[in-house]
C-alpha positions in Angstrom: 0.1 0.0 -0.2 2.3 3.2 -1.5 -0.3 5.6 0.2 -1.2 4.4 3.9 -4.5 6.6 4.0 -5.7 5.0 1.0 -7.4 1.0 0.7 -9.2 -0.7 -2.3 -11.9 -1.4 0.7 -12.8 0.3 4.2 -15.4 -2.4 6.2 -16.7 0.0 8.6 -17.5 -2.0 11.6 -15.7 -4.8 13.0 -18.5 -6.8 14.1 -20.3 -10.1 13.3 -20.4 -9.2 9.5 -17.7 -6.8 9.2 -14.6 -9.4 10.5 -16.1 -12.1 8.5 -16.2 -9.6 5.5 -13.0 -7.9 5.8 -11.1 -11.3 6.3 -12.8 -12.8 2.9 -11.7 -9.5 1.0 -8.3 -10.0 2.1 -8.2 -13.3 0.4 -7.1 -11.7 -2.4 -3.1 -10.7 -2.0 -3.5 -8.2 -4.3 -6.6 -6.1 -2.9 -5.3 -3.9 0.1 -8.1 -3.7 2.9 -8.8 -1.6 6.1 -11.4 -2.3 9.2 -12.1 -0.1 11.3 -14.2 -0.8 14.9 -15.0 1.8 17.4 -14.2 -0.3 20.5 -11.1 -1.7 21.4 -9.7 -5.3 21.2 -11.1 -8.1 22.0 -8.7 -8.9 24.9 -10.7 -9.0 28.0 -10.1 -12.7 28.5 -14.5 -12.2 29.7 -15.1 -12.0 26.1 -14.2 -15.4 25.0 -15.8 -17.0 28.2 -19.4 -18.5 27.0 -21.1 -17.0 30.0 -18.7 -13.6 30.0 -21.4 -11.6 28.9 -22.8 -11.4 32.2 -19.7 -9.4 32.7 -19.6 -7.9 29.2 -23.4 -6.7 28.7 -23.9 -3.9 30.4 -20.1 -2.4 30.2 -19.2 0.6 29.0 -16.2 -0.2 27.5 -17.8 -3.0 25.2 -21.2 -2.4 25.0 -22.6 0.5 23.4 -25.7 0.7 25.7 -28.0 2.1 23.6 -31.8 2.6 24.5 -35.1 3.7 22.7 -37.1 6.2 23.4 -40.5 6.0 26.0 -42.1 3.0 24.2 -45.9 4.3 24.1 -46.9 0.1 24.3 -44.8 -0.2 26.8 -45.9 2.0 29.7 -43.9 4.5 27.8 -40.9 2.6 29.5 -37.0 3.1 28.2 -35.9 -0.5 27.0 -32.5 -1.1 26.9 -30.7 -2.0 23.6 -27.3 -3.4 24.2 -25.2 -4.1 20.8 -21.2 -4.8 21.4 -18.5 -2.3 21.0 -15.5 -4.5 20.4 -13.6 -6.3 17.6 -16.4 -8.8 16.6 -19.0 -6.7 17.9 -22.0 -8.0 19.5 -20.9 -11.5 18.3 -18.2 -10.9 21.1 -21.1 -10.3 24.3 -24.2 -12.1 22.7 -25.8 -15.2 24.6 -24.3 -17.5 22.0 -27.6 -19.2 20.5 -26.9 -20.3 17.3 -30.2 -19.9 15.4 -30.8 -19.0 11.3 -34.5 -18.6 11.2 -37.2 -20.1 9.2 -36.1 -21.4 5.5 -39.4 -19.3 4.4 -37.7 -16.3 6.2 -35.4 -16.0 3.2 -37.7 -17.0 0.4 -39.7 -14.2 1.6 -36.8 -12.1 1.2 -36.0 -13.1 -2.6 -40.0 -12.5 -3.6 -39.8 -9.3 -2.3 -37.7 -8.8 -5.5 -34.0 -9.5 -3.7 -32.8 -12.2 -5.9 -29.9 -14.4 -4.9 -31.8 -14.5 -1.3 -33.6 -17.5 -1.4 -33.2 -20.4 0.9 -31.6 -22.2 -2.0 -29.4 -18.9 -2.4 -28.4 -18.7 1.5 -27.6 -22.2 2.8 -24.8 -23.1 0.5 -23.3 -19.3 2.7 -24.9 -20.5 6.2 -22.4 -23.7 5.2 -19.4 -22.2 4.3 -19.1 -20.3 7.5 -20.0 -23.2 10.0 -17.3 -25.6 12.0 -20.9 -27.8 13.5 -18.9 -30.1 15.8 -21.6 -32.3 14.3 -19.5 -33.0 11.0 -21.0 -32.3 7.9 -24.5 -32.6 6.6 -27.2 -31.2 4.1 -27.5 -28.9 6.3 -24.3 -27.8 8.0 -21.0 -27.5 6.6 -17.3 -28.5 8.7 -14.8 -26.2 7.1 -15.9 -22.9 8.0 -14.9 -20.7 10.9 -17.6 -20.3 13.0 -17.7 -23.0 15.4 -21.4 -24.5 16.7 -21.5 -27.2 19.0 -23.9 -28.5 21.3 -24.1 -26.8 24.9 -21.7 -29.1 27.4 -24.2 -29.5 29.7 -26.1 -32.3 31.1 -28.7 -30.6 34.1 -31.7 -32.1 35.1 -33.9 -29.0 35.1 -32.7 -28.6 31.2 -34.2 -32.3 30.6 -37.1 -31.5 32.2 -37.9 -28.2 30.4 -37.4 -30.2 27.3 -40.1 -32.8 28.1 -42.6 -30.9 29.2 -42.5 -29.2 26.0 -42.8 -32.3 24.8 -45.7 -33.0 26.9 -47.1 -29.5 25.5 -47.7 -30.6 22.9 -44.0 -29.9 20.9 -42.5 -32.1 18.6 -38.7 -33.4 20.2 -36.3 -30.6 17.5 -32.2 -31.8 18.0 -31.2 -29.6 14.9 -33.6 -26.3 14.8 -31.1 -25.2 12.2 -31.5 -28.5 10.1 -34.9 -30.0 8.1 -37.4 -28.5 10.2 -37.4 -25.5 13.0 -40.5 -26.6 14.9 -40.0 -28.1 18.5 -38.5 -28.5 21.6 -35.1 -28.9 22.5 -31.0 -27.6 23.3 -29.7 -24.3 21.6 -26.4 -25.0 19.5 -24.0 -22.3 20.9 -21.3 -20.6 18.7 -18.5 -22.1 20.9 -14.8 -24.0 19.1 -13.7 -25.8 22.3 -15.4 -24.7 24.8 -14.7 -21.1 24.2 -16.9 -18.1 22.6 -16.6 -18.6 19.3 -17.2 -14.6 17.9 -16.8 -13.2 14.6 -13.6 -12.0 15.2 -12.2 -14.4 16.7 -13.4 -17.3 14.0 -12.8 -15.6 11.3 -10.0 -12.3 11.8 -7.7 -13.9 13.8 -5.7 -15.9 11.3 -6.7 -13.0 8.2 -5.1 -10.6 11.0 -1.6 -11.6 10.0 -1.8 -11.0 6.1 0.0 -8.1 5.0 -2.7 -6.3 2.8 -5.1 -6.1 5.7 -5.3 -3.1 8.1 -7.5 -2.9 11.5 -7.3 -0.1 13.4 -9.5 0.0 16.5 -10.8 2.5 18.3 -12.1 4.6 15.7 -15.5 6.1 15.2 -17.0 6.6 11.5 -18.3 10.1 10.8 -19.0 10.8 7.7 -19.0 9.4 4.0 -17.3 11.5 1.1 -19.1 11.5 -1.8 -17.7 12.9 -5.3 -21.1 13.6 -7.2 -22.3 10.0 -6.9 -19.7 8.0 -5.7 -18.5 7.3 -2.0 -14.6 7.9 -2.6 -13.8 8.1 1.3 -14.6 8.3 5.3 -14.1 11.2 7.7 -13.3 9.2 11.4 -11.9 10.2 14.8 -9.5 8.3 16.8 -8.2 9.4 19.8 -9.6 12.9 19.0 -7.9 13.0 15.6 -9.4 13.3 12.6 -8.7 10.8 10.2 -9.5 11.2 6.2 -9.7 7.5 4.9 -10.1 7.2 0.7 -10.7 4.4 -0.8 -10.3 3.2 -4.5 -13.3 0.5 -5.0 -16.3 0.8 -2.4 -16.6 1.4 1.6 -18.9 -1.3 3.0 -20.9 -0.3 6.5 -20.8 -3.3 8.6 -21.7 -0.7 11.9 -25.3 -2.7 12.5 -29.0 -1.7 12.7 -27.8 1.4 14.4 -24.6 2.6 13.3 -24.9 2.2 9.5 -28.0 3.7 9.4 -26.1 6.9 11.3 -23.5 6.9 9.2 -25.6 7.4 6.3 -27.9 10.0 7.8 -25.0 12.4 9.0 -23.4 12.1 5.5 -26.7 13.4 4.6 -28.1 10.2 2.7 -31.5 9.6 3.7 -35.2 11.6 4.1 -34.5 15.1 3.3 -37.2 17.0 5.0 -35.5 15.1 8.4 -32.0 15.6 7.8 -32.5 19.6 6.6 -34.6 19.8 10.5 -31.5 18.3 11.7 -29.5 20.5 10.4 -27.9 18.0 7.9 -27.4 19.0 3.9 -28.6 16.3 2.1 -26.6 14.7 -0.5 -28.8 12.0 -1.4 -32.6 11.5 -0.8 -33.3 7.7 0.0 -36.2 8.4 2.5 -36.2 5.2 3.4 -33.2 5.2 5.9 -33.8 4.3 9.0 -37.7 3.4 8.3 -38.7 -0.3 8.9 -37.0 -0.9 12.2 -37.8 -4.0 13.6 -37.0 -6.3 16.5 -38.0 -9.3 18.7 -39.7 -8.3 22.2 -40.0 -10.8 24.6 -42.3 -11.6 28.2 -40.5 -14.0 30.4 -42.1 -16.0 32.7 -40.3 -17.0 36.2 -40.5 -19.6 38.3 -40.0 -20.4 41.9 -38.2 -23.8 42.2 -38.8 -26.6 45.5 -35.4 -27.9 45.3 -31.9 -26.7 45.0 -31.6 -27.4 41.5 -31.2 -24.0 39.2 -28.1 -22.5 39.0 -29.0 -19.4 41.3 -28.5 -22.3 44.0 -25.3 -24.3 42.3 -23.1 -21.2 41.9 -23.9 -19.5 45.3 -21.0 -19.5 47.5 -17.1 -18.7 47.4 -16.5 -22.7 46.9 -19.1 -23.2 44.5 -17.8 -20.5 41.9 -14.1 -22.1 42.7 -14.8 -25.0 41.6 -16.7 -23.6 38.9 -13.6 -21.7 37.6 -11.8 -25.4 37.7 -14.1 -26.9 36.0 -13.4 -24.6 33.1 -10.0 -23.8 33.4 -9.2 -27.7 33.1 -12.2 -29.1 31.0 -13.7 -26.0 29.2 -17.3 -27.4 30.4 -19.6 -26.6 33.3 -21.3 -23.1 33.9 -18.9 -20.9 32.4 -19.4 -22.8 29.0 -23.3 -22.3 29.0 -25.0 -19.3 26.4 -28.0 -17.5 27.8 -30.2 -20.1 26.9 -29.9 -24.1 27.1 -33.1 -24.9 25.4 -35.7 -23.5 24.4 -37.9 -24.4 21.4 -40.6 -22.8 18.4 -44.3 -23.3 18.0 -47.3 -22.0 15.7 -50.4 -20.2 17.4 -53.4 -19.7 15.5 -52.7 -16.4 13.7 -49.7 -18.9 12.0 -51.1 -22.4 10.9 -48.2 -22.7 8.8 -45.0 -22.0 10.2 -43.9 -21.2 14.1 -44.6 -17.7 15.0 -43.0 -17.4 18.8 -40.1 -18.6 20.2 -38.9 -19.9 23.7 -35.7 -18.9 25.3 -35.0 -21.6 28.7 -33.0 -20.5 31.6 -32.5 -22.7 34.3 -31.8 -19.5 36.1 -33.7 -16.7 37.5 -33.3 -13.1 37.9 -34.2 -9.3 37.7 -31.8 -7.8 35.7 -27.9 -8.4 34.9 -27.1 -6.0 36.9 -28.5 -7.2 40.0 -27.3 -11.0 39.7 -29.2 -14.1 40.6 -32.7 -14.6 42.8 -31.6 -15.8 46.4 -34.3 -18.5 45.8 -34.0 -21.6 43.4 -35.6 -20.8 40.0 -35.9 -20.8 36.5 -36.9 -18.9 33.5 -39.4 -19.1 30.1 -39.1 -16.5 27.9 -41.6 -16.1 25.2 -40.9 -13.8 21.7 -43.5 -13.2 18.7 -40.5 -14.3 15.9 -42.3 -11.8 12.7 -43.5 -9.0 14.0 -45.9 -6.6 11.8 -44.8 -3.6 13.8 -42.0 -1.0 12.7 -40.3 1.4 14.4 -37.4 4.0 13.1 -34.0 5.3 13.5 -33.0 8.9 13.5 -30.1 11.2 14.3 -31.1 14.6 15.6 -27.9 16.5 15.4 -24.9 17.0 12.8 -23.0 15.8 15.9 -21.8 12.1 15.6 -21.5 11.9 19.4 -25.1 12.9 19.4 -26.9 9.4 19.7 -29.6 8.7 17.5 -33.6 8.4 18.5 -34.8 5.2 18.6 -38.2 4.4 18.3 -38.9 0.4 18.1 -42.6 0.8 18.0 -43.2 -2.4 19.7 -47.4 -4.2 19.8 -47.9 -1.5 17.4 -50.3 -3.4 15.9 -53.3 -6.0 16.9 -51.9 -8.9 15.4 -48.4 -8.1 17.3 -50.5 -8.4 20.6 -52.7 -11.5 20.7 -49.4 -13.1 19.0 -47.4 -12.2 22.3 -50.5 -13.0 24.5 -50.8 -16.7 23.2 -47.2 -16.7 23.0 -46.7 -16.2 26.8 -50.0 -18.6 27.5 -47.5 -21.4 26.2 -44.6 -20.6 28.3 -47.6 -21.5 31.0 -48.3 -24.8 29.5 -45.0 -25.8 29.3 -44.7 -25.3 32.7 -47.2 -26.9 34.1 -46.4 -29.6 32.0 -45.9 -32.7 34.9 -42.1 -32.7 34.0 -41.8 -29.4 34.9 -44.3 -28.9 37.3 -43.3 -31.1 39.5 -40.6 -28.6 40.4 -42.6 -25.5 40.4 -43.2 -24.2 43.8 -44.9 -21.7 43.0 -45.2 -19.3 39.7 -43.2 -16.1 40.8 -43.9 -13.3 38.0 -46.4 -12.7 37.2 -48.4 -15.0 39.4 -51.7 -16.6 39.0 -53.8 -13.5 39.8 -52.3 -12.4 35.9 -55.0 -14.2 33.6 -57.2 -13.0 31.5 -55.8 -11.3 27.9 -55.9 -8.1 28.9 -54.2 -8.7 32.2 -51.7 -10.9 30.7 -51.2 -7.8 28.2 -50.9 -5.5 30.9 -48.0 -7.6 32.0 -45.7 -7.3 28.6 -46.5 -4.2 28.8 -45.0 -3.3 32.4 -42.3 -5.9 32.0 -41.4 -6.9 28.5 -37.9 -6.3 27.1 -36.0 -6.6 24.0 -34.0 -9.8 22.7 -32.2 -7.8 21.0 -32.1 -8.1 17.3 -33.2 -4.8 15.9 -33.4 -4.7 12.2 -34.4 -3.6 8.8 -33.5 0.1 9.0 -31.2 -0.1 5.5 -34.1 -2.4 4.0 -32.8 -4.1 0.7 -35.6 -4.4 -1.9 -35.8 -3.4 -5.4 -38.0 -0.1 -4.9 -36.4 3.4 -3.3 -39.4 5.1 -4.0 -41.1 2.7 -1.4 -38.5 2.8 1.3 -35.8 0.3 0.2 -32.2 1.2 0.5 -30.0 -1.4 -0.8 -30.2 -3.7 -4.2 -30.3 -7.2 -3.9 -26.4 -7.2 -4.0 -26.3 -4.6 -1.3 -25.2 -1.7 -3.1 -26.8 1.4 -1.9 -29.7 2.6 -4.3 -28.3 5.7 -6.2 -24.7 5.4 -5.3 -21.9 4.1 -6.5 -18.9 2.7 -4.2 -21.0 2.2 -1.1 -22.5 -1.5 -0.1 -24.5 -2.1 3.4 -23.9 -5.4 5.1 -25.3 -6.2 8.3 -28.7 -6.9 10.3 -30.3 -3.3 8.9 -30.6 -4.8 5.3 -33.0 -7.6 6.5 -35.8 -6.8 4.1 -38.3 -8.4 7.4 -37.2 -9.6 10.7 -35.8 -13.3 10.5 -37.7 -16.3 12.7 -34.6 -16.5 15.5 -31.4 -14.9 17.0 -30.2 -13.0 14.4 -26.4 -13.4 15.0 -25.4 -16.6 12.7 -27.8 -14.3 9.4 -25.4 -11.6 10.1 -22.5 -13.2 9.5 -24.2 -15.0 6.3 -24.9 -11.5 5.2 -21.3 -10.7 5.6 -20.5 -13.7 3.5 -22.9 -13.0 0.8 -21.5 -9.7 0.7 -17.6 -10.7 0.0 -19.1 -13.2 -2.7 -21.4 -10.1 -4.6 -18.0 -8.0 -4.5 -15.8 -10.6 -5.7 -18.2 -11.1 -8.7 -18.9 -8.0 -9.3 -14.9 -6.9 -9.8 -14.5 -10.0 -11.5 -17.3 -8.7 -14.1 -15.8 -5.1 -14.2 -12.6 -6.7 -15.0 -13.5 -9.2 -17.1 -11.6 -11.8 -14.6 -12.1 -14.4 -12.7 -13.6 -14.2 -9.5 -9.6 -14.5 -6.8 -9.4 -17.5 -5.0 -5.7 -17.6 -3.9 -5.4 -17.0 0.0 -2.2 -14.7 0.5 0.5 -16.2 2.8 -0.3 -15.6 6.5 2.9 -14.5 7.6 4.4 -11.2 8.3 3.7 -8.5 11.0 0.5 -8.2 12.6 -1.8 -5.5 11.3 -3.2 -3.8 13.9 -2.9 -0.5 14.8 
């Protein structure tokens, strides 16, 4: 790289999609790639311990700690939205649950005019990035970097939950990412040999030694530079120093649903009227930027147990904690190898007879918040979330100052269908809790309690206590028509502009049916494929396949 401030590709955001994309683009030894990340490197050991999210979520060093504006349908509460602010992004602090979504989610994307995004198109990308501990199969890959394992757990309480789900009418399902999604079973986790398999560890660690890849941490992206209708660079800030970075080919925004949206709007790309109202000069009219926001809302059923078999009891006291630490250090097993939920399921309500529209997460513990610690009594939690909400919100900047956080309005429970589905999902959790395998372990329903019974009472409980499950998406929606609110085309290029793409959960045309991390990584893989194919087509050559040598000095800076 003759000019260290000019690169062929600049990837903005070292999260789930960005780490993979930078690694893939740098496989062409003749291409210079820069990855910038606002947060620090992932050096804290807790970022690599699966259950370390208890230490990193809400930690301002690694978590942006966003929150919504007061949500009208949730009793005007502000809802917490943790997002990763570290190399690896949210994949470094999330609950590690590996769910791809339902096959029809992606077929729906394709039917909305997004060719190349049907299930048959994205399955090879999912398989390509996966290192499945069970081995390769029709649905899984074993040669990728993303570790996917079964949890190393033998808790009686988890086994009882699964049996209770079966007794409540759900089929057993040992692979939610296989032939079908419906049923109850154990979740697989994004771990490898008992360690968190974040996107940084899975894809970037090996690529970081390449001489054509540079990784800058602690760099806040502020504004894209446009020359006519082409994006040619980006202004950033690092340690109070302004950096002007130029790009010969493309900049790819992988800063997440909030970050990518904010960067576009700060650059004057969005709804002209909204931008002018906050003092930003419009540069490219694209009204859909910041609209069509969707997220998964969850409601929790908390059980007080009659035996000390939950993590509330099994982790209490210094001697137990010492043994837990030793178990993980020596065998990479035990409590510290757990994800946020060890088991769960997918069920249909009467509003969705064709495929599941509710997901359950089972936790063999209970708490009020991550900050407050576990309850002093043995407890367990079953949460339910609506998978495909109709409600849509917005993310809009409120100032031209990049340091001012955007306004997030999730607009939860805005439609009758969403309200009915959440109530039915909650009733499903009670059905499972009252099944014999689990009921004999329950002393009482701690929250909300038996006094909450009617649909209106349940809905009021959801309004009072419901929370995000941290899956924001859709604000840079993919689709063929910018006049209807689409922001990027089916190859993730921003409509009407050259040299700029978006590749993260913000491009989802509709929120998928499940946890979003696996899909975010798949989006990064598809973006790499599109970029290489488009570059090859422009020069009349073949798609680069040569991987450069990994020998040499590291490229972190």
